[in-house]
Structure formats: C-alpha cells, structure tokens
Legacy VTK file of the C-alpha trace (Angstrom):
# vtk DataFile Version 3.0
C-alpha trace
ASCII
DATASET POLYDATA
POINTS 100 float
19.613 -81.781 115.327
17.637 -80.247 118.177
16.771 -82.523 121.095
14.152 -82.334 123.821
13.673 -84.047 127.167
10.185 -85.288 127.997
9.657 -85.782 131.728
6.684 -87.910 132.741
5.166 -88.533 136.169
3.543 -91.917 135.973
1.248 -93.556 138.543
2.503 -96.995 139.664
-0.361 -98.845 137.975
0.641 -97.482 134.537
4.420 -97.831 134.873
4.967 -101.146 133.063
2.663 -100.175 130.186
4.506 -96.868 129.787
7.962 -98.446 129.819
6.809 -101.111 127.333
5.463 -98.441 124.985
8.672 -96.408 125.174
10.737 -99.516 124.419
8.612 -100.156 121.315
8.713 -96.621 119.888
11.490 -96.230 117.290
12.716 -92.792 118.355
12.918 -93.213 122.146
16.037 -95.300 122.480
17.421 -93.514 125.580
15.279 -93.013 128.649
15.478 -93.415 132.397
12.941 -94.308 135.083
13.149 -93.563 138.784
10.757 -94.068 141.719
9.762 -90.657 143.061
7.256 -88.781 145.190
4.925 -86.384 143.382
3.614 -83.319 145.200
0.793 -80.949 144.254
-1.427 -83.495 142.530
-5.205 -83.396 142.762
-6.143 -84.533 146.282
-9.032 -86.737 145.093
-6.651 -88.870 143.010
-4.544 -89.852 146.035
-5.138 -92.900 148.201
-5.637 -92.400 151.955
-1.967 -92.801 152.860
-0.904 -90.398 150.105
-3.470 -87.847 151.307
-2.044 -87.962 154.832
1.555 -87.743 153.607
0.778 -85.074 151.006
2.600 -86.896 148.233
1.893 -89.638 145.712
4.049 -92.575 144.729
5.063 -92.241 141.101
7.719 -93.125 138.580
9.573 -90.299 136.894
10.554 -91.107 133.322
12.865 -88.916 131.275
13.059 -89.441 127.517
15.555 -87.772 125.177
14.256 -87.462 121.619
14.557 -85.381 118.453
12.402 -82.250 118.482
10.874 -83.325 115.150
9.368 -86.390 116.887
7.507 -84.408 119.564
4.023 -84.568 118.016
4.244 -88.301 117.257
5.500 -89.131 120.749
2.792 -87.110 122.489
0.117 -88.574 120.191
1.225 -92.121 121.048
1.094 -91.325 124.766
-2.330 -89.684 124.482
-3.743 -92.681 122.599
-2.450 -95.236 125.095
-2.878 -93.386 128.401
-6.161 -91.490 128.308
-7.313 -91.079 131.924
-4.207 -92.786 133.352
-3.044 -89.701 135.242
0.221 -89.133 133.388
1.649 -85.631 133.808
4.407 -84.313 131.587
6.625 -81.386 130.707
9.166 -80.866 127.946
12.470 -79.020 128.209
15.174 -78.314 125.643
18.402 -80.308 125.802
21.280 -77.868 125.561
23.869 -80.568 125.026
24.031 -84.347 125.121
26.506 -87.036 124.225
28.452 -89.976 125.530
31.644 -89.683 127.534
33.953 -92.196 125.888
LINES 1 101
100 0 1 2 3 4 5 6 7 8 9 10 11 12 13 14 15 16 17 18 19 20 21 22 23 24 25 26 27 28 29 30 31 32 33 34 35 36 37 38 39 40 41 42 43 44 45 46 47 48 49 50 51 52 53 54 55 56 57 58 59 60 61 62 63 64 65 66 67 68 69 70 71 72 73 74 75 76 77 78 79 80 81 82 83 84 85 86 87 88 89 90 91 92 93 94 95 96 97 98 99
C-alpha cells in the first residue's frame, strides 16, 4: 500500500478545528502537530507583529495516510476550511513502520 504525507500550515485560530477534524476522520489515525513559524506568506494576512518579524505563527501538522484516501481527505479539508488560510503540500512516504 502506497502512503503519502500531508503537511499543513495552519493559522492559530483554526488549529483546534483542524485537529478535531483529523481525529474524526477514519483514515488519519497517525498525525503530529508542532508550533512553527511560517515564512513567505502573503503580507496582508499577517498581523502587525508578524509583519515586522517577517514570519507568522502557525501550527505544522503532518498526516500519514493511504494514497487512495487523498481525494477524500483534501475534499474534507476544503469543505471545512474555506478561507481559513491553510496551506498544504503532499510528499510520498518511502518507508514507515513502528520500531518494536
């Protein structure tokens, strides 16, 4: 089975909603979330402090999922987060497992 990793940059105001959605979706059982600084975002979407610093506060979420579930996962995110400022990219997972 082919797996993918979806990386999301999430604004702080949408973080809890995003994590709740991911917990409810049946095929996203493993994911991580980390506070991060996002660079290169549209200047108008930053608050005054972020504009001065040149970076935005965000949460980075990484989700491992089956490649067959890609369309359903992206559709669920698009339905729930229109205009929320989520950014994403998807990369292949070469190998994954659990060290026992």
